[in-house]
N, CA and C of each residue as an Amber inpcrd file, in Angstrom:
protein
   267
  89.1680000  78.7690000 155.3950000  89.3150000  79.5120000 156.6350000
  90.5770000  79.0150000 157.3290000  91.3940000  79.9460000 157.7780000
  92.6460000  79.5860000 158.4300000  92.4170000  78.8540000 159.7360000
  93.3490000  77.9460000 160.0720000  93.2050000  77.1610000 161.2940000
  93.2760000  78.0090000 162.5540000  93.9550000  79.1610000 162.4620000
  94.1390000  79.9940000 163.6450000  92.8630000  80.7560000 164.0270000
  91.8550000  80.7120000 163.1750000  90.6140000  81.4270000 163.4540000
  89.8490000  80.7210000 164.5700000  89.4520000  81.4790000 165.5720000
  88.6230000  80.9620000 166.6510000  87.1800000  80.9470000 166.1320000
  86.6610000  79.7510000 165.8810000  85.3600000  79.5870000 165.2480000
  84.2470000  80.3130000 166.0020000  84.1800000  80.0930000 167.2990000
  83.1200000  80.7280000 168.0950000  83.2590000  82.2480000 168.1170000
  84.5010000  82.7270000 168.1860000  84.7210000  84.1660000 168.1760000
  84.3210000  84.7480000 166.8240000  84.6480000  84.0430000 165.7510000
  84.2820000  84.5130000 164.4100000  82.7570000  84.5480000 164.2630000
  82.0770000  83.5290000 164.7940000  80.6070000  83.5340000 164.7750000
  80.0770000  84.7670000 165.4950000  80.6050000  85.0150000 166.6850000
  80.1630000  86.1580000 167.4920000  80.4600000  87.4740000 166.7770000
  81.6300000  87.5560000 166.1370000  82.0090000  88.7820000 165.4340000
  81.0760000  89.0590000 164.2640000  80.7480000  88.0280000 163.5000000
  79.8330000  88.2150000 162.3620000  78.4680000  88.6690000 162.8570000
  77.9660000  88.0290000 163.9060000  76.6410000  88.4050000 164.4250000
  76.6530000  89.8230000 165.0000000  77.7510000  90.2110000 165.6430000
  77.8600000  91.5710000 166.1830000  77.8540000  92.5860000 165.0380000
  78.6070000  92.3010000 163.9840000  78.6330000  93.1980000 162.8290000
  77.2600000  93.2610000 162.1610000  76.5950000  92.1230000 162.0740000
  75.2480000  92.0990000 161.4950000  74.3140000  92.9850000 162.3090000
  74.3690000  92.8470000 163.6300000  73.4890000  93.6410000 164.4970000
  73.7330000  95.1330000 164.3630000  74.9890000  95.5120000 164.1190000
  75.3420000  96.9270000 163.9920000  75.2750000  97.4280000 162.5600000
  75.0230000  96.5290000 161.6270000  75.0400000  96.9110000 160.2120000
  73.8050000  97.7270000 159.8430000  73.9080000  98.4620000 158.7290000
  72.7610000  99.2520000 158.2640000  71.7460000  98.4150000 157.4750000
  71.9380000  97.1050000 157.4120000  71.0200000  96.2420000 156.6690000
  69.6760000  96.2120000 157.3880000  68.6170000  96.5360000 156.6470000
  67.2810000  96.5670000 157.2480000  66.4200000  95.3800000 156.8380000
  66.8090000  94.6660000 155.8060000  66.0150000  93.5320000 155.3270000
  66.0300000  92.3890000 156.3320000  64.8590000  92.0410000 156.8220000
  64.7430000  90.9270000 157.7580000  65.1830000  89.6140000 157.1370000
  64.8960000  89.4370000 155.8370000  65.2820000  88.2040000 155.1410000
  66.7990000  88.0580000 155.0810000  67.4720000  89.1400000 154.7660000
  68.9380000  89.0970000 154.6870000  69.5180000  88.8100000 156.0650000
  69.0100000  89.4950000 157.0740000  69.4950000  89.2650000 158.4410000
  69.2920000  87.8000000 158.8430000  68.1350000  87.2360000 158.5130000
  67.8520000  85.8310000 158.8350000  68.8050000  84.9040000 158.0710000
  69.0610000  85.2150000 156.8080000  69.9800000  84.3920000 156.0130000
  71.3750000  84.3760000 156.6210000  71.8760000  85.5480000 156.9970000
  73.2210000  85.6200000 157.5750000  73.2610000  84.8400000 158.8900000
  72.2600000  85.0190000 159.7300000  72.2160000  84.2830000 161.0160000
  72.2000000  82.7740000 160.7780000  71.4030000  82.3400000 159.8070000
  71.2990000  80.9100000 159.5120000  72.6440000  80.3630000 159.0150000
  73.3200000  81.1010000 158.1470000  74.6340000  80.6690000 157.6580000
  75.6330000  80.5620000 158.7980000  75.5930000  81.5030000 159.7330000
  76.4850000  81.4450000 160.8980000  76.1700000  80.1980000 161.7230000
  74.8900000  79.9330000 161.9420000  74.4880000  78.7800000 162.7660000
  74.9420000  77.4490000 162.1750000  74.9150000  77.3430000 160.8470000
  75.3300000  76.0780000 160.2250000  76.8250000  76.0230000 159.9440000
  77.5560000  77.0620000 160.3680000  79.0030000  77.0360000 160.2590000
  79.5820000  77.5600000 158.9540000  78.7560000  78.1370000 158.1160000
  79.2230000  78.6970000 156.8370000  79.6540000  80.1560000 157.0510000
  80.7350000  80.3320000 157.8240000  81.1510000  81.6760000 158.2130000
  81.6080000  82.5190000 157.0360000  82.3450000  81.9350000 156.1200000
  82.8030000  82.6800000 154.9540000  81.6330000  83.1780000 154.1250000
  80.6700000  82.3170000 153.9090000  79.4880000  82.6920000 153.1310000
  78.6460000  83.7270000 153.8780000  78.5310000  83.5690000 155.1820000
  77.7760000  84.5380000 155.9850000  78.4320000  85.9110000 155.8920000
  79.7560000  85.9450000 156.0100000  80.4890000  87.2090000 155.9420000
  80.3560000  87.8310000 154.5550000  80.4960000  87.0030000 153.5210000
  80.3720000  87.4890000 152.1520000  78.9740000  88.0500000 151.8930000
  77.9520000  87.3740000 152.4020000  76.5750000  87.8350000 152.2380000
  76.3780000  89.1830000 152.9130000  76.8930000  89.3180000 154.1270000
  76.8060000  90.5780000 154.8670000  77.4380000  91.7180000 154.0600000
  78.6580000  91.4950000 153.6050000  79.3680000  92.5340000 152.8570000
  78.6930000  92.8360000 151.5200000  78.2500000  91.7910000 150.8430000
  77.6070000  91.9770000 149.5350000  76.3590000  92.8390000 149.6380000
  75.5490000  92.5980000 150.6590000  74.3190000  93.3890000 150.8170000
  74.6240000  94.8370000 151.1440000  75.6300000  95.0600000 151.9650000
  76.0110000  96.4410000 152.2810000  76.4270000  97.1480000 150.9880000
  77.2210000  96.4520000 150.1690000  77.6970000  97.0610000 148.9310000
  76.5690000  97.2400000 147.9140000  75.7920000  96.1960000 147.6880000
  74.7260000  96.2440000 146.6730000  73.7050000  97.3410000 146.9690000
  73.4090000  97.5400000 148.2410000  72.4260000  98.5560000 148.6200000
  73.0700000  99.9150000 148.9000000  74.3920000 100.0120000 148.6700000
  75.1340000 101.2630000 148.8900000  74.8320000 101.8690000 150.2650000
  74.9150000 101.0260000 151.2890000  74.6010000 101.4520000 152.6520000
  75.8150000 102.1300000 153.2850000  75.6000000 103.2910000 153.8610000
  76.6780000 104.0390000 154.5020000  77.1730000 103.2970000 155.7420000
  78.4910000 103.2560000 155.8920000  79.1010000 102.6260000 157.0670000
  80.1610000 103.5720000 157.6330000  80.4530000 103.3920000 158.9120000
  81.4930000 104.2140000 159.5540000  82.8680000 103.6130000 159.2580000
  83.8980000 104.4320000 159.4140000  85.2540000 103.9280000 159.2300000
  85.5420000 102.8090000 160.2390000  85.0930000 102.9780000 161.4770000
  85.3050000 101.9530000 162.5110000  84.6570000 100.6250000 162.0970000
  83.4270000 100.6820000 161.5940000  82.7200000  99.4760000 161.1420000
  83.4920000  98.8270000 159.9870000  83.9460000  99.6540000 159.0400000
  84.7160000  99.1480000 157.9000000  85.9890000  98.4540000 158.3760000
  86.7020000  99.0710000 159.3130000  87.9480000  98.4820000 159.8130000
  87.6830000  97.1300000 160.4680000  86.5860000  97.0220000 161.1950000
  86.2230000  95.7400000 161.8180000  85.9100000  94.6880000 160.7470000
  85.2060000  95.0970000 159.6930000  84.9360000  94.1700000 158.5830000
  86.2520000  93.6990000 157.9540000  87.1720000  94.6420000 157.7740000
  88.4430000  94.3280000 157.1410000  89.2370000  93.3150000 157.9630000
  89.3000000  93.5210000 159.2640000  90.0340000  92.6020000 160.1530000
  89.4140000  91.2070000 160.0880000  88.1000000  91.1260000 160.1820000
  87.4340000  89.8250000 160.1460000  87.5860000  89.1800000 158.7710000
  87.5290000  89.9810000 157.7160000  87.7330000  89.4500000 156.3690000
  89.1100000  88.8200000 156.2200000  90.1150000  89.4590000 156.8140000
  91.4720000  88.9010000 156.7870000  91.5140000  87.5790000 157.5500000
  90.9000000  87.5480000 158.7220000  90.8970000  86.3330000 159.5390000
  90.2020000  85.1780000 158.8280000  89.1140000  85.4910000 158.1390000
  88.3300000  84.4480000 157.4640000  88.8370000  84.1550000 156.0540000
  89.8950000  84.8710000 155.6470000  90.4230000  84.7540000 154.2950000
  89.3370000  85.0680000 153.2620000  88.5670000  86.0900000 153.5660000
  87.4970000  86.5740000 152.6860000  87.7620000  88.0420000 152.3480000
  89.0170000  88.3450000 152.0110000  89.4090000  89.7330000 151.7510000
  88.6100000  90.3520000 150.6110000  88.2930000  89.5610000 149.5860000
  87.5730000  90.0890000 148.4220000  86.1920000  90.6120000 148.8050000
  85.5960000  90.0490000 149.8530000  84.2530000  90.4660000 150.2710000
  84.2340000  91.9310000 150.7050000  85.3630000  92.4050000 151.2070000
  85.4390000  93.7680000 151.7430000  85.8420000  94.7790000 150.6610000
  86.3230000  94.2680000 149.5260000  86.7380000  95.1670000 148.4380000
  85.6390000  96.1640000 148.1070000  86.0370000  97.3960000 147.9380000
  85.1880000  98.5000000 147.5300000  84.2260000  98.9910000 148.6110000
  84.1650000  98.3360000 149.7620000  83.2880000  98.8340000 150.8210000
  83.7980000 100.1720000 151.3620000  85.1000000 100.4460000 151.1560000
  85.6340000 101.7350000 151.6020000  84.9580000 102.9060000 150.8970000
  84.3340000 102.6570000 149.7400000  83.5980000 103.6950000 149.0130000
  82.3490000 104.1710000 149.7790000  81.9110000 103.3460000 150.7320000
  80.6600000 103.6260000 151.4480000  80.8800000 104.2850000 152.8080000
  82.1430000 104.5430000 153.1520000  82.4610000 105.1330000 154.4600000
  81.9840000 106.5780000 154.5090000  81.2680000 106.8910000 155.5710000
  80.8870000 108.2810000 155.8490000  81.4990000 108.6450000 157.1860000
  82.0980000 109.8030000 157.2330000  82.7660000 110.2280000 158.4720000
  81.7590000 110.8170000 159.4440000
């Protein structure tokens, strides 16, 4: 994770994206929250993106763009790969 990343802001951003995400599994949501709490932001972000992709959950372009920006900040660009396939207008 780059030094310029504001840790608390990144935590808040991941949790905000989780809250707005189409993920319905309580277990997955709990896992992502727990990873954020223990400071594993990259893993939390990757888990969030992986579940969206694996379950082929529809996302908005705005949501995707927010994921992309945070992925760049966290140096987790690969996590966002192919999520553009799930965008619904």
